[in-house]
DOSETOR-924960 format. One record per residue (C-alpha): chain; residue in one letter; x, y, z. Coordinates in steps of 0.05 Angstrom, whole numbers, m for minus. Example, Ala and Ser with C-alpha at 12.3 -4.5 7.8 and 13.67 -1.06 7.14 Angstrom:
<recs>
 chain resn     px     py     pz
     A    a    246    m90    156
     A    s    273    m21    143
</recs>
This chain:
<recs>
 chain resn     px     py     pz
     A    m    900    553    845
     A    a    917    556    766
     A    k    946    505    726
     A    p    963    538    655
     A    a    980    489    601
     A    s    974    491    528
     A    t    930    427    529
     A    f    898    396    592
     A    a    872    326    589
     A    e    837    285    643
     A    r    798    228    659
     A    v    743    232    712
     A    p    711    175    732
     A    g    637    176    754
     A    k    619    240    729
     A    r    553    260    694
     A    a    550    282    620
     A    l    561    359    616
     A    f    495    357    570
     A    a    453    299    553
     A    g    395    342    522
     A    a    372    368    459
     A    a    371    449    451
     A    v    349    487    392
     A    a    361    560    363
     A    f    346    613    314
     A    l    363    593    244
     A    w    411    645    236
     A    t    453    610    292
     A    a    438    542    261
     A    c    466    567    196
     A    a    529    587    227
     A    h    536    518    248
     A    a    522    488    178
     A    q    585    449    173
     A    t    574    388    216
     A    p    635    368    257
     A    a    662    300    257
     A    g    632    255    312
     A    p    677    224    366
     A    s    717    167    354
     A    p    722    105    399
     A    d    762    126    463
     A    g    756     66    505
     A    l    719    101    559
     A    q    681     59    607
     A    k    612     68    624
     A    d    597    136    673
     A    e    673    151    657
     A    m    685    223    629
     A    y    746    251    590
     A    m    757    324    589
     A    e    809    366    547
     A    a    817    442    543
     A    d    873    490    531
     A    e    868    517    602
     A    v    834    490    666
     A    i    832    535    731
     A    r    811    504    799
     A    e    788    545    854
     A    d    780    502    911
     A    d    757    554    957
     A    a    696    572    914
     A    g    690    502    892
     A    l    694    522    818
     A    t    725    488    761
     A    t    736    532    700
     A    a    758    507    629
     A    n    773    555    573
     A    g    793    546    497
     A    n    777    486    458
     A    i    738    448    503
     A    e    722    376    491
     A    v    687    330    538
     A    r    664    259    525
     A    y    617    216    564
     A    n    574    157    552
     A    g    576    163    475
     A    r    565    236    476
     A    t    612    298    461
     A    l    611    369    485
     A    r    655    426    453
     A    a    653    498    475
     A    n    697    557    489
     A    r    687    558    561
     A    l    660    517    614
     A    i    646    531    692
     A    y    622    474    739
     A    n    604    491    808
     A    d    621    429    858
     A    q    575    461    912
     A    t    513    469    877
     A    g    527    419    820
     A    v    505    471    767
     A    i    543    472    696
     A    r    547    528    649
     A    a    582    529    582
     A    y    588    590    537
     A    g    607    601    465
     A    n    600    557    401
     A    i    575    499    439
     A    v    567    439    401
     A    i    539    374    427
     A    i    546    309    387
     A    n    499    252    411
     A    s    504    178    400
     A    d    453    172    355
     A    g    488    220    306
     A    t    448    281    323
     A    f    475    348    331
     A    e    457    403    381
     A    y    486    476    382
     A    a    479    535    431
     A    e    514    602    456
     A    e    497    587    531
     A    i    472    533    570
     A    v    455    520    645
     A    l    441    447    671
     A    d    431    422    738
     A    e    479    366    770
     A    d    435    304    746
     A    m    428    336    674
     A    r    359    326    675
     A    a    338    398    673
     A    g    368    462    642
     A    v    359    524    601
     A    a    389    542    536
     A    l    395    606    498
     A    g    403    615    424
     A    f    399    543    408
     A    s    394    498    348
     A    a    389    424    330
     A    r    402    378    275
     A    l    360    314    282
     A    q    346    255    243
     A    e    327    260    166
     A    n    364    328    167
     A    v    311    360    206
     A    k    334    428    237
     A    i    292    451    295
     A    a    310    518    329
     A    a    285    567    387
     A    a    304    634    416
     A    s    305    592    484
     A    a    294    523    507
     A    a    277    490    574
     A    k    296    417    584
     A    r    244    390    636
     A    n    272    324    644
     A    e    303    267    597
     A    n    245    262    553
     A    v    209    331    554
     A    e    239    395    523
     A    e    201    463    515
     A    l    217    510    467
     A    s    194    588    454
     A    k    192    622    389
     A    a    210    561    349
     A    i    215    539    280
     A    y    221    472    249
     A    t    242    452    179
     A    p    279    391    141
     A    c    299    444     86
     A    e    364    471     75
     A    i    376    539    106
     A    c    442    557     83
     A    a    463    580     14
     A    k    525    559    m13
     A    d    561    626      5
     A    g    542    609     75
     A    s    484    662     79
     A    v    418    654    107
     A    k    368    621     59
     A    t    292    620     67
     A    p    266    548     75
     A    t    220    523     24
     A    w    170    504     77
     A    s    170    509    154
     A    i    132    510    215
     A    a    138    571    260
     A    a    103    570    335
     A    e    105    610    398
     A    r    117    545    434
     A    v    142    477    417
     A    i    140    420    461
     A    r    183    359    440
     A    d    157    292    481
     A    k    211    243    465
     A    k    169    194    509
     A    r    107    198    471
     A    r    148    208    409
     A    v    106    272    392
     A    v    123    344    371
     A    y     72    394    397
     A    y     60    464    370
     A    r     18    522    399
     A    n     m2    576    351
     A    a     30    546    291
     A    r     37    577    225
     A    f     55    534    166
     A    k    101    572    117
     A    l    114    564     45
     A    f    175    599     17
     A    g    176    644     77
     A    v    100    665     71
     A    s     46    636    120
     A    v     m7    597     87
     A    v    m39    560    143
     A    y    m52    582    217
     A    l    m70    526    268
     A    p    m76    539    342
     A    l    m54    469    359
     A    f    m17    420    316
     A    w     30    361    323
     A    h     64    312    289
     A    a    110    251    302
     A    d    181    264    327
     A    p    235    252    275
     A    a    273    207    317
     A    a    206    166    330
     A    e    202     96    284
     A    r    127    109    282
     A    s     73    147    320
     A    s     m8    150    322
     A    g    m34    209    284
     A    f    m69    233    222
     A    l    m36    222    158
     A    v    m41    270     94
     A    p   m113    268     65
     A    k   m134    257     m4
     A    a   m182    293    m37
     A    s   m217    293   m107
     A    v   m273    312   m151
     A    s   m302    264   m207
     A    d   m362    249   m246
     A    r   m367    184   m211
     A    r   m365    199   m136
     A    g   m372    274   m142
     A    l   m331    308    m85
     A    s   m295    258    m45
     A    y   m247    269     17
     A    e   m209    212     49
     A    q   m175    221    118
     A    p   m126    163    139
     A    y   m112    155    214
     A    y    m49    121    236
     A    w    m59     78    298
     A    v     m1     49    331
     A    i    m38    m10    373
     A    s     25    m43    404
     A    p    101    m47    389
     A    s     82   m105    339
     A    t     14    m78    313
     A    d    m11    m19    275
     A    a    m67      1    234
     A    i    m92     50    182
     A    i   m166     73    185
     A    s   m185    111    123
     A    p   m254    133    116
     A    q   m276    162     46
     A    v   m332    209     45
     A    n   m367    219    m25
     A    s   m422    272    m45
     A    k   m452    229    m98
     A    i   m450    159    m72
     A    a   m444    130     m3
     A    p   m385    132     40
     A    f   m333     78     33
     A    l   m287     55     89
     A    n   m212     33     76
     A    g   m168      0    128
     A    q   m103    m37    137
     A    l    m77    m80    193
     A    r     m6   m103    206
     A    k     25   m148    261
     A    r     91   m175    265
     A    f    104   m243    303
     A    y    170   m270    330
     A    s    171   m316    266
     A    g    136   m273    212
     A    d     79   m218    197
     A    v     14   m210    170
     A    d    m16   m150    131
     A    f    m86   m145    113
     A    r   m116    m88     72
     A    f   m198    m86     71
     A    g   m252    m43     47
     A    y   m332    m40     64
     A    t   m396     m2     44
     A    h   m464    m16     42
     A    a   m490     21    m28
     A    r   m524     20    m87
     A    d   m483     10   m151
     A    f   m475     66   m194
     A    d   m456     80   m272
     A    g   m399    119   m300
     A    k   m431    185   m278
     A    g   m442    173   m208
     A    n   m518    158   m222
     A    e   m541    103   m168
     A    l   m584     44   m196
     A    p   m648     26   m156
     A    g   m652    m37   m130
     A    t   m578    m52   m127
     A    s   m565    m38    m54
     A    t   m519    m89    m20
     A    d   m454   m100     19
     A    r   m396    m84    m21
     A    s   m327   m103      1
     A    y   m256   m127    m11
     A    i   m194   m156     23
     A    l   m123   m160      5
     A    g    m83   m199     57
     A    r    m18   m236     59
     A    g     22   m269    117
     A    s     90   m307    119
     A    f    124   m345    174
     A    q    194   m379    183
     A    i    183   m443    218
     A    d    256   m454    222
     A    e    316   m437    180
     A    k    293   m483    129
     A    w    220   m484    133
     A    l    172   m430    110
     A    w     93   m427    104
     A    g     46   m369     84
     A    f    m20   m349     54
     A    t    m48   m293     11
     A    a   m126   m274     15
     A    e   m151   m236    m40
     A    r   m221   m225    m57
     A    a   m276   m171    m75
     A    s   m350   m174    m79
     A    d   m352   m122   m139
     A    d   m310   m135   m204
     A    l   m302    m57   m207
     A    i   m294    m40   m135
     A    f   m224    m18   m143
     A    d   m242     27   m206
     A    k   m297     60   m173
     A    y   m263     78   m109
     A    e   m197     92   m138
     A    i   m162     39    m93
     A    g    m85     30   m118
     A    k    m34    m23   m105
     A    v    m86    m79   m116
     A    y    m49   m129   m163
     A    d     19   m126   m120
     A    t     56   m193   m110
     A    r     37   m218    m42
     A    g     60   m293    m46
     A    p     99   m342    m92
     A    y     43   m355   m137
     A    i     17   m293   m181
     A    a    m47   m288   m220
     A    d    m58   m255   m285
     A    d    m77   m182   m297
     A    r   m139   m156   m261
     A    r   m148   m223   m228
     A    l   m136   m238   m150
     A    i   m110   m305   m124
     A    s   m117   m332    m55
     A    q    m64   m385    m35
     A    l    m37   m427     24
     A    y     35   m455     20
     A    a     94   m486     55
     A    m    167   m492     26
     A    r    227   m521     48
     A    q    296   m501     20
     A    d    366   m519     36
     A    e    431   m520     m9
     A    r    416   m586    m46
     A    s    339   m586    m46
     A    y    271   m551    m52
     A    f    199   m574    m33
     A    s    135   m537    m34
     A    v     65   m556    m26
     A    a      7   m505    m40
     A    g    m66   m497    m56
     A    m    m98   m439    m92
     A    t   m166   m409   m117
     A    i   m171   m351   m166
     A    q   m221   m292   m179
     A    g   m230   m255   m246
     A    l   m246   m179   m245
     A    r   m242   m171   m320
     A    p   m313   m140   m340
     A    g   m350   m157   m400
     A    a   m415   m138   m443
     A    i   m471   m106   m408
     A    d   m527   m150   m387
     A    p   m594   m115   m429
     A    v   m638   m138   m375
     A    t   m604   m113   m308
     A    g   m557    m63   m338
     A    r   m499    m95   m298
     A    a   m431   m115   m328
     A    v   m422   m183   m339
     A    g   m352   m204   m314
     A    e   m314   m266   m315
     A    n   m343   m332   m295
     A    d   m301   m356   m239
     A    r   m337   m420   m238
     A    v   m292   m441   m298
     A    f   m225   m426   m259
     A    p   m197   m491   m226
     A    i   m189   m502   m151
     A    i   m114   m517   m151
     A    g    m91   m565    m91
     A    p    m53   m593    m74
     A    l      3   m568   m119
     A    v     67   m603   m100
     A    e    139   m589   m127
     A    g    206   m619   m110
     A    h    275   m613   m132
     A    y    339   m645   m108
     A    e    408   m643   m130
     A    p    459   m695   m102
     A    a    529   m664    m84
     A    p    572   m717   m113
     A    k    577   m719   m195
     A    i    540   m775   m230
     A    l    585   m793   m289
     A    g    627   m731   m282
     A    g    561   m687   m288
     A    r    510   m654   m246
     A    l    442   m694   m237
     A    r    377   m664   m217
     A    a    317   m698   m193
     A    h    245   m662   m201
     A    t    183   m687   m176
     A    s    112   m650   m182
     A    a     37   m664   m171
     A    v    m23   m625   m178
     A    v   m101   m631   m174
     A    l   m145   m584   m213
     A    s   m221   m580   m203
     A    r   m272   m543   m241
     A    e   m348   m529   m227
     A    q   m363   m508   m296
     A    s   m339   m523   m365
     A    q   m296   m469   m405
     A    t   m326   m491   m473
     A    d   m398   m488   m465
     A    l   m419   m433   m413
     A    t   m491   m433   m433
     A    r   m509   m499   m409
     A    r   m472   m500   m347
     A    l   m439   m568   m362
     A    p   m390   m600   m312
     A    g   m320   m571   m317
     A    l   m253   m615   m335
     A    d   m217   m640   m273
     A    s   m149   m666   m273
     A    a    m95   m692   m238
     A    r    m24   m707   m249
     A    v     40   m736   m219
     A    t    110   m727   m252
     A    a    180   m750   m235
     A    d    238   m732   m278
     A    l    318   m739   m277
     A    d    358   m688   m312
     A    w    436   m696   m328
     A    r    485   m652   m358
     A    r    560   m648   m362
     A    a    609   m597   m393
     A    y    674   m606   m432
     A    i    718   m552   m451
     A    s    774   m560   m500
     A    s    841   m527   m500
     A    a    820   m492   m561
     A    g    758   m465   m525
     A    l    702   m510   m558
     A    r    650   m525   m503
     A    l    604   m588   m506
     A    e    552   m601   m459
     A    p    515   m670   m465
     A    f    451   m673   m430
     A    a    397   m719   m418
     A    t    325   m726   m389
     A    v    280   m782   m368
     A    r    211   m768   m343
     A    a    145   m808   m323
     A    d     76   m776   m321
     A    a     13   m803   m295
     A    y    m55   m770   m305
     A    r   m130   m778   m285
     A    i   m178   m740   m321
     A    q   m250   m728   m306
     A    d   m309   m696   m341
     A    i   m281   m691   m407
     A    l   m342   m672   m454
     A    t   m362   m720   m510
     A    g   m402   m674   m551
     A    v   m458   m715   m546
     A    g   m513   m679   m506
     A    s   m482   m664   m432
     A    a   m446   m735   m431
     A    t   m377   m739   m400
     A    r   m324   m786   m396
     A    k   m259   m799   m358
     A    d   m191   m823   m371
     A    n   m129   m850   m339
     A    m    m63   m846   m374
     A    t     13   m857   m362
     A    r     66   m843   m404
     A    a    144   m843   m409
     A    l    184   m788   m441
     A    a    260   m777   m453
     A    t    303   m722   m490
     A    a    381   m735   m503
     A    g    422   m680   m535
     A    v    485   m637   m535
     A    d    497   m560   m530
     A    i    562   m537   m571
     A    t    590   m465   m567
     A    y    658   m442   m594
     A    p    669   m365   m578
     A    f    718   m324   m620
     A    y    752   m267   m584
     A    k    780   m205   m619
     A    r    811   m145   m587
     A    l    801    m73   m621
     A    s    838    m11   m602
     A    d    786      8   m549
     A    a    737    m51   m546
     A    t    734   m125   m544
     A    v    691   m166   m591
     A    v    664   m238   m573
     A    v    628   m277   m630
     A    e    598   m340   m611
     A    p    561   m391   m652
     A    v    511   m437   m614
     A    v    485   m500   m630
     A    q    438   m551   m596
     A    v    416   m617   m623
     A    a    363   m653   m586
     A    a    322   m714   m598
     A    s    259   m746   m566
     A    p    215   m806   m580
     A    n    144   m793   m607
     A    a    109   m763   m538
     A    k     45   m789   m519
     A    q      6   m724   m511
     A    v    m61   m720   m468
     A    v   m120   m710   m516
     A    i   m186   m683   m482
     A    g   m226   m674   m554
     A    r   m226   m653   m622
     A    n   m246   m589   m653
     A    t   m293   m577   m713
     A    a   m238   m589   m763
     A    g   m225   m656   m729
     A    e   m157   m635   m696
     A    p   m144   m660   m630
     A    i   m147   m615   m568
     A    y    m91   m622   m519
     A    l    m95   m614   m444
     A    n    m53   m554   m429
     A    e    m65   m520   m361
     A    d      8   m496   m355
     A    s     36   m476   m420
     A    i    m21   m423   m447
     A    a     24   m365   m443
     A    f     83   m392   m481
     A    e    122   m348   m528
     A    f    182   m367   m571
     A    d    237   m317   m563
     A    e    313   m313   m547
     A    t    296   m342   m475
     A    t    265   m408   m500
     A    l    308   m420   m562
     A    f    353   m469   m526
     A    r    305   m503   m482
     A    p    307   m578   m503
     A    n    233   m578   m482
     A    k    203   m511   m503
     A    f    139   m519   m466
     A    p    150   m489   m397
     A    g     96   m534   m366
     A    y     85   m610   m359
     A    d     21   m622   m405
     A    l     53   m615   m469
     A    y    119   m642   m489
     A    e    164   m628   m551
     A    d    185   m690   m588
     A    g    224   m710   m650
     A    v    293   m689   m672
     A    r    308   m614   m675
     A    l    369   m574   m688
     A    n    370   m500   m649
     A    m    421   m451   m675
     A    a    438   m380   m664
     A    g    495   m334   m668
     A    r    512   m287   m612
     A    a    557   m225   m614
     A    t    580   m176   m560
     A    v    618   m117   m563
     A    m    648    m85   m501
     A    w    681    m17   m499
     A    d    731      6   m450
     A    d    693     65   m431
     A    g    631     23   m407
     A    r    591     19   m468
     A    r    565    m46   m495
     A    a    522    m82   m546
     A    n    492   m151   m556
     A    f    462   m188   m613
     A    l    429   m251   m631
     A    i    396   m286   m685
     A    g    375   m357   m688
     A    r    317   m409   m707
     A    s    300   m484   m695
     A    f    298   m537   m748
     A    r    260   m602   m739
     A    t    253   m665   m782
     A    e    180   m666   m776
     A    e    125   m614   m768
     A    n     93   m613   m698
     A    a     20   m599   m691
     A    v     26   m594   m614
     A    f     52   m525   m626
     A    t      2   m470   m639
     A    n      3   m429   m708
     A    r     18   m369   m668
     A    s     80   m398   m635
     A    g    126   m398   m695
     A    l    149   m470   m681
     A    r     99   m515   m717
     A    t    132   m521   m783
     A    k    197   m559   m799
     A    a    235   m492   m799
     A    s    212   m443   m746
     A    d    206   m366   m747
     A    w    270   m327   m740
     A    i    288   m302   m669
     A    v    328   m234   m667
     A    s    346   m200   m605
     A    a    395   m139   m585
     A    d    407    m92   m528
     A    a    458    m39   m523
     A    q    485     20   m478
     A    p    510     65   m534
     A    m    527    123   m483
     A    r    524    134   m409
     A    g    450    146   m384
     A    m    416    108   m444
     A    s    400     38   m460
     A    v    361      8   m515
     A    f    332    m66   m530
     A    a    290    m98   m583
     A    r    266   m172   m596
     A    a    227   m199   m651
     A    r    199   m262   m687
     A    l    201   m259   m763
     A    d    160   m304   m809
     A    s    207   m365   m828
     A    d    194   m351   m906
     A    s    173   m281   m919
     A    l    208   m247   m856
     A    d    146   m213   m837
     A    v    143   m182   m763
     A    h    102   m231   m724
     A    r    123   m202   m656
     A    l    160   m142   m640
     A    e    175   m117   m573
     A    a    226    m55   m569
     A    g    242      2   m521
     A    a    291     53   m496
     A    n    312     86   m426
     A    v    345    152   m424
     A    y    368    189   m359
     A    n    412    253   m359
     A    k    415    320   m321
     A    y    359    346   m372
     A    g    312    290   m346
     A    s    290    217   m356
     A    g    247    178   m399
     A    f    225    111   m428
     A    v    186     87   m487
     A    r    161     16   m500
     A    y    129    m11   m567
     A    l     96    m74   m576
     A    t     60   m112   m634
     A    d     39   m182   m637
     A    d     m3   m217   m694
     A    f    m40   m260   m641
     A    d    m30   m257   m570
     A    i    m55   m310   m527
     A    n   m127   m289   m530
     A    g   m119   m298   m609
     A    t   m127   m221   m621
     A    k    m80   m173   m654
     A    r    m45   m129   m606
     A    e     m3    m64   m620
     A    n      9    m11   m567
     A    l     55     41   m546
     A    d     76     67   m474
     A    l    119    124   m464
     A    g    130    171   m403
     A    g    187    214   m366
     A    e    206    279   m338
     A    l    238    339   m374
     A    n    277    386   m327
     A    l    264    462   m344
     A    g    309    490   m293
     A    k    342    467   m228
     A    r    277    454   m196
     A    y    221    458   m250
     A    g    200    414   m298
     A    v    141    375   m338
     A    s    126    304   m335
     A    f     83    259   m385
     A    y     58    194   m389
     A    g     15    161   m448
     A    q    m12     87   m467
     A    r    m35     84   m538
     A    d    m77     23   m571
     A    l    m50     30   m637
     A    s    m91    m32   m657
     A    q   m153      8   m642
     A    d   m118     79   m660
     A    s   m138    107   m593
     A    w   m109    128   m530
     A    v   m119     89   m465
     A    i    m82    140   m416
     A    r    m54    208   m424
     A    d    m18    244   m367
     A    v     18    314   m374
     A    g     38    355   m311
     A    v     81    406   m287
     A    f    127    401   m221
     A    y    168    437   m172
     A    r    217    398   m127
     A    d    277    413    m79
     A    d    307    380    m22
     A    c    245    380     18
     A    l    185    393    m22
     A    r    149    368    m88
     A    v     89    393   m119
     A    d     57    360   m181
     A    v      2    387   m218
     A    i    m24    331   m269
     A    y    m78    328   m321
     A    r   m102    258   m338
     A    r   m150    233   m385
     A    e   m171    158   m392
     A    d   m209    141   m450
     A    t   m223     66   m439
     A    i   m289     45   m421
     A    i   m287     m8   m360
     A    g   m353    m45   m350
     A    r   m400     16   m345
     A    l   m344     62   m322
     A    l   m339    116   m374
     A    p   m276    155   m400
     A    s   m257    209   m349
     A    e   m216    272   m343
     A    s   m180    296   m279
     A    v   m131    345   m256
     A    s    m97    330   m196
     A    v    m49    369   m148
     A    r      1    324   m106
     A    l     42    359    m49
     A    t     94    315    m15
     A    l    132    346     44
     A    a    199    310     71
     A    t    191    278    143
     A    l    115    289    144
     A    g    103    239     90
     A    g     46    228     44
     A    s     15    268     m8
     A    f    m45    314    m16
     A    s    m84    300    m81
     A    g   m137    347   m105
     A    r   m180    331   m170
</recs>
């Protein structure tokens, strides 16, 4: 019985999906289906309810056949099937579909075929001329496919590639890389794709033959297996090969075991362990070897055999919606272990407290935060990895003495801001407490005298209110009151090794006002805002904590938390310019600046600031390098701009108060356009925090020589020593699924016993397989 119609639509409750599996086909067929159809829209179907639509449906009751023709669309449990013709046999349960078949799965993947045959349960079937687009735009295709069950698909004469296979004109394009095999098995349960007699191809040319090969299913979040290896040749380790293995231990735990085998020195084992809990996670990196020490040329030193290891760990746990606790564990048995074995990402931030460059920090902390308050308590230790001079007796690099670093703990901080306004303004309460303990003195390393120990408790209140007049004048009066209590022990007296202790309390206060009055001007295509800024602040003479005197008889102040202080546009309008608690700015001072902003309608912009600070009396608490010690401070100048699309520049400087000589200058630029990208940074400082002149230049970027080819470069030059630190020059090829870099690098610095080195590296990165191969 025939029922012709221009369109036939029917809901069929309780039917199975017409095709629930994945099928694959030749790339020529896949390219013909390159225009991905739109996915199914919500249609309100119930679970196990099927909707079918076609131009024509013919039912043959005697034969038990149902035939649909023309623009067929079937929807079932989130899947959609489209085809030219479909035949369903009620007696055998076999379903056949023909012509331009497209299956759209609920996860967004697409499958194509010219013909499919499926059983009634849709658990088994055969497909001819099939292809599929999976996650991450992966294409996997075959001459034929057999669906054994819901989890296993077997493909013959198959090919796998994440690369584009269609040119802009719709013609077939050779993929940049692909894996072709006589047989491919996709196991969804194990989340692995297996290959038999596989050939890895680059630009259509077979470069590697593998009788057996496998990789993770693109639909899998993770799967155990080997990662991309790392290989290198260097003076330090000779021929080196490192093969990482990724191990999925459980749904919440995984590990990477990565042994490194070297021809000149003993092997080294790297590893990483990660585990997620219901309230947080932990991540540990580690390494170990039992070996002799070696110099910059890989020559082992007799009598230095010992265990050498490192650990870089972190953990963070949410107790409830307000409380969090965590830790970091960072230690190394050798100051140069990371340089010797080329271990990367060592000094990444793993916790709320950050150590200085080439230093490791181990910490334990807990924090509570809500809308109105914050509280934290922590303890930490620091290990220094900066190498020093060579010991003439042992030949070893004498690194930093960790005994002079303080053990910090507890460190307590708290902030609270009540919701109601106080005297019409915002009030904040702050508390802080810290205990520092040192094993050895920082000032006399030869006699190993006791180190300075200190403890401090602080409480302060900070109030601020804003007034804005109808003419735009803005006044912000502020006031701060603070109380400190100190206990200091092991203060060196300078007489033999005698020490003393001291207890001290002090009260501090500051009051002042910020005044700003912006002027607005509209030009033809831009808006200009000029804003003078004035801050007046006054504080009674502060009682500074003195722990000794230098050879000139000048006092030495306790300063544990403001050593890295810089006077620039970010600190110009701080009532107390010291970022920490130990030092306090007192006296009457006037901070002034002029700010200007230009904003063009097309998105360009520019900002400029110039200012300085004045005080009624000199303040010897500030160092000479700060630019704040005299009555009139150094000049502060800063500017940044985006003069055109894809370009930004910045500069900040501190100029001498009298001669306008540059004491500190930092400037840079970033560029990005169709020709490439790049950056440049310049820094000069008459005296850095170590009291030495510093001047360096960093630059790097990529220049596109064509659509896919280019050159890369990076350089770091120490201008104060007139020498390069690092130089990189490379060439690269890249497309949608492959990147190849060939890089020449020269490191000219001497790190302990590690001498300057040169290397040529090749990095190959493949889409979906992840990682990179490096050869030096």
